[in-house]
N, C-alpha and C positions, 0 to 999 in steps of 0.2 A: 563741293562735289561728293565728298564722302562723309557728310555730316551725320549720317545714321551710324557711323563708326566713331567719329570724333566726340560726339556728345556723351554716349554711354561711357567711354573711356574717361572723359573729363569728370563725369559725375562720380565714378568710383574713386578716382584719384582725389577729388575734392572731399569726399566723405572721409577717407582715411587720413588726409591731412588735418581735417578738423579733429579727429580722434587723437592723433599723436601730437598735434599742435597744442591741444588743450593741456596735455601732460608735460610737454617739453618746451613749448613756446612756438608761436606760429612762424617765426623767422629762423628757427633752428634747422640747420642742415640735416641733422639726423631725423627730425620729424618728416621732412620732405623725402628723405631716402627711404624711411620705413613706409611712407605712403606708397612709393613706387613698388616696394617689395610686396606689400599686401594687396596692391592692385594685381600683381602677378598671381598671388595665391588665390585671390577671389576668382579670377578668370579660369585658372587651372582647376579649381574646385568645381566650377560649372561644367568643365569639360571632362570631369573624372569618369563618368559613365561611358561617354564615347571612347575614352582612352582604354577602358577595360574591354570594350567591344573590339577595339583595334587589335589588342593583344590576342584576344580569342580568335579573331579573323586571321591574324598572322599564323597562329598555331594550326588552325584548320587548313590554311593554305599549304602548310608544310606537310600535313597528313594526307592531303589530296594530291600532292605532287606526283606520286607514282601513277595515279590514274590519269592525271593531266598529261604526263609524258606519253602514256599509252595512247591516248586520244590523238595527240600531236603526231605520233608515229603512224597511227592507223589512217588518219585523214590528212596527211601532209600534202596531198595533191588536190584536196578539196577544201578550200578555206571556208566556204559557206557551211558545209556539213560540220566542219570542225567547230565553228562558232556555235552552231545549234546544239551540238553535243556538249560543249562547254557550259552553255546556259542550262541545259538539262541536268548536268552534274551539279552545278551550283544550286539549282532549285531543289534537287533531291536532298542536299545536305544543308539547306538554309544558309548558303554562303553568299555574302554580299561584299565584293571587292572594294566598293566605295567606302565601307566602314573602316577599312584599313588606312585610308587617307584623310578621313574627316578631321581627327584631332590636329593633325599637322596643318591642314588647310585652314582650319578655324583660327589657328594662332597667327597666320600671316596678316589678316586685316587688323588684329589686335596690335601686333608689332608696328604696323604702318600707322595706326591711329595714335598709339602712344608716342611714336617718334614725331609725328606732326604736332601733337599737343605740346610736347616738351620744347620743341624748336620754336613754337609760336609764342613762348614767353620772351623770346628775344627776336624781334622783327626789325632790328636795325640793320640797314644796308640791304643789299640785294641777295636773293636766293637763300634766305635763312629760314623762312617760315614753311618748311616742308617742301612744297612744290611752287617755287616762284618768288616767295617773299612779298612783303608789302612796302619795302623801302621807307620805313619810318625813321624819324629822328629818335634819339634816346628819350626825350621828353614825351613824344607821342606814344612810344612803345610802353612807357611806364604808366601812362594814364589811359590806356586802351584795354578793355576786358579781353580775356582769352577764353572763348566759349563760356562755360559756366563760372569761370573764375573772374571776379571783378578786378578793378584796377589795384585795389589794396592787396589782393592775392598775387597779382603780377609783381608788384614791388617786393612782397615777401619772398617770392621765389628768387628774385634777383639778389636779395640779401643773403639767402641761404648759402652756407659754406660748409665744406667738409675738408678739414685740415688746410684751410685757406683757399680751397678751390671751389668756385661756384658749381652748383649741382648741374646747371645747364651749360657749363663750359665745355668747349671743344678745343682740343690741342691745336688743330689746324685753323682755328678761327682767325680771320684777318683783324687788323687793329680796329677798324671801324665798328665791328660787331662787339668787341670788348668794351667799347665806349658806353654800351648800355649799362654796365655795372659801375660807372664812375661815381654816380650819386647814391649808390646803394651798396656800400661796402668797399668801394674803390675798384680800380681796374686790376684784375687778378694777374699775378705773375705767371708766366708760362711754365716756370719750374715747378710751382705748386700744383698746377694741373697735370703735368707729367708724372709727378710723384704719386698722385691719386689714380690717374687713368691707367698708367702702365701696369701696376699690379692687378687692377681689375681686368685688364685685357688678358693677362697671363692666366689668371684664375678662371676666367670665362673660357679660354681656349682649352685648358686642362680639364675643366668640368665637362666640356663638350666631348673631348676625347674619351674620358673614362665612362661617360654615359653610353657612348657608342660601343665601347669595349664590353660593357656589362650586357648590352642588348645583343651583341653578336655572340657572346658566350652562351646564350640561351637558345641559339638557333640549332636546328637539327643538322646532322651531317649532310643529308640530301640537299637542304636549302643552302648550306654554306658552299657546297660543291657546284651550285648553279653559277654559270659564268656571269650572268647579269647581277646576281646577288653578290658575287665576289667583288665586282667593280663598285657597287654601291657601298659595300662594307669598307673598302679602302678609302672611298671618298668621305664616309662618315668618320673614319678613324683619323685621317690626316688632312684632307682638303678643307672640310668644314671648320675644324679647330684653327687651322692656319688662316682661314678667311676671317675669323673673329679677331685674331691678333693683327692681321694686316689692315682690316677695316676699322679697328678700334680708334685710331687717331682722328677719324672723320665722324665719330659718334659722340653725342653728349655723355657726360659722366653718368647721368641718370639712366641712359640706355644701357650702359655697361652694367650698372647695378641691376637693371631689369634682366639682363642676360645671365648674370651670375645667379640671381635668385630663381630664375626659371629653370636653370640646370640643377640647382639644389633640390627644387621641388620634383623634377623629373627623376632624379636619382632615388629619392625616398619613395616616390610613387611606384617606380618599377620594382623596387625591393618588396614593397607591400603587396602589389598585385601578383607578381610572379610567385611570391611565397604562398599566397592564398590558393593560387591555381595548382601549385605543387601539392599542397595539402589535400585539395579536392581529388587530384589524380591518385594520391596514395590511399585516400578513403575509398575510391571506386575499386582500386585493386584489392583492398582488404575485404570489401563487400563481395567481390567476385570470388575471392578465395574462400570465404565463409560459405557461399552458395555451393561451391564445388565440394567442400567438406561435408555439408549437410546432405547433399544428394549422393555421396559416395556410399557403397554398401558397408555394413558393419563388419568387423574382423570375424572371419570364419563363415560369413554368410555368402551364399552363391549369388553373384550379380545377376540382375534381371534385365533382360533386353527389352526396353520399352516398345520397340518396333515389332517384337514377336508376340503373336496372339496366344493366350493360354489355351491348353487342350481341355475341352469340356469332358467331364465324366459321363459314361454311358447311362442313359435314362431307361429304367425298366418300366414299361407300361403295364398297368394292371390288366389281366385277361378278362374281357367282358364275358359275361355268362347270360344264357337265355334259359328260361324254364323248359324242362323236358315234359314229356307226356305223363310220366309217372310222378311229376312234382319235384324231382331232384334237379338241381342245376345242371345245365349242359354247356359244355365248352363250345365257344364259337369257332374254334379252329385256329385262333391266333394266340400264340404263346411264345414266351422267350425261350432261349436255348436251355436254360436251367430247368424251367418248368416242363419242357418237352422231354428232357432226360429223365426226370423223376417219374413222369407219367408213364414213360416207356417201361421202366423197371417194374412199376406196379402191375402193368398189364401182363408182363412175362410171368410174374409170380402167380397171378390169378389163373392164367392159362395152364400153368403147371399143376396146380392143385385140382383143376377140373379133369385132367387126364388120368389121374391115379384111380379114382373110383371106377372108371370105365374098365380099366385093366383088371381089377378084382372081379368085376361082374363077368368078364369073359372067362376067367378061370373057373 
């Protein structure tokens, strides 16, 4: 039904088992455990860019929270208008809410696929092969391929042990399912499986808790104050880790190894991504500070208002002249204030000189 998930997961697991089996031995439990760990690392590496996008989307959601609240308050009685305005706001800021869920949603089919493939190494009894089982006998199970794994690989997986516990062992497995290991290392003791599974369960629960704590610590105050976010934070801190511990007895040891390695990757990835984003924000702040200092006026200089237009200096036009009848230039009547003043003074002097000779003649 979900072969498009099971086969890719099988191929990746098969590849890494070939790599570590070549170095440690194909029946070595550590080789199979490392194959599971690097299966996780491979898939998380593929999802790295969507994870970064998820983090940026989450931060953008926190930045837009005041505007979102304002729209909710403004259109609280008009759901349709509120939805349209929300879409408009998201489009303006290039915000896609689905990107925040993509990495988490993508891991769900991977987990289901790995769980099914690992459980399908032991198809003895009912309800063991993921969904429904195949009700095989131990001999049939050991000689039946499991997706890309041939019968020899199935037998190798049944032989694989970690501190005496089979990697596909489940603490709550009934006796008939444990019969699948009888000819391949012997029927495992329940005590050895508890000794391996319980520490893995505790580590997985603690890793889930501390990953959630690290993620919540980076939330803004506005996001943490949101009632829905507060409920999700409490679930991430306590309910999910407790669920791993409570559900651990029903999971194969290989799945617990998957859970631990997945949380280790998540913790390191969060530290790397958030560290880079904080450096980017610091760099942007430094660049903005440098721009402000560059545009600031020098000490002692009068600040210039860019909105205020500069006052233009008066332009003195040259007085056009036209030739007079006697050949001397004649003014056209247009002159500046300064030229008019000087010409007036000259006229007064000439008129005064003309009057004196007349007075002497009268005498």
